N, C-alpha and C positions, 0 to 999 in steps of 0.2 A: 928153398927156402920150405918150409913147414904148408900145408893146406889148413884153412880152416878149423876143417873138423881133427886134423891133429894138434891142432893149436887147444881148442878144445877140451879135449883129452887130457892134455897135459895141465890144464889149469886145474880141472877138476883133480887130476893125481899129485899135485903139488899142495893140495890141503890136507891129503894121507899120509905121503912120503916127502922125503926129500926128495927132489930133483939132480939127476946125475948132473954134471957140468956140460955135456953135450946139450942134454935136454933143457937145460936153463937158458943156455946161450942162443939154442934155436928158438925157444919161444922169445925170448928177451926181443931177438932181431924179428921176428914175424909184429908182436906186438908194436913195434915203432911204424912198422908198414901201413897196420889194420886195424882201423878205426875201429868196425864192429866189433874185432876181439877184443881191445880193450875196454869197449863198453861191457862184456860179455863179463871180462876177469874181475872187472868193479863189481859187478853185480854178484859174481859167485862169492869173492870177500864181505857183499853185504849180506848173504844167505848164510855164508858159512859163521858170523859174527852173530846172526840173529838167532841159529841153530844152537849156539852155546849157551844160550839162556834157556834151553830146553832140554839141557841135559839134567840128568838124574844128580845131586851132590855124592861126591865120593864118598865111600864107606867110611866110616870110625871104626877100624881095628882095634882104637883102645879103649872102646866103648863096653862096660861091664868085667873088666878087667881088675 
């Protein structure tokens, strides 16, 4: 079973890239057992959503053509 430190790392990484099957299964199993990490994952999700509101809009490459 993952330690909380490793689970937290995977929670963060899954926001940037797709986790491997092994990583996903390990994290899912850990989250079923650890309420603190479930809450942490929920908070990471909220922060990720909030951060998207502050991303600059995509550049319009068709302007001026």
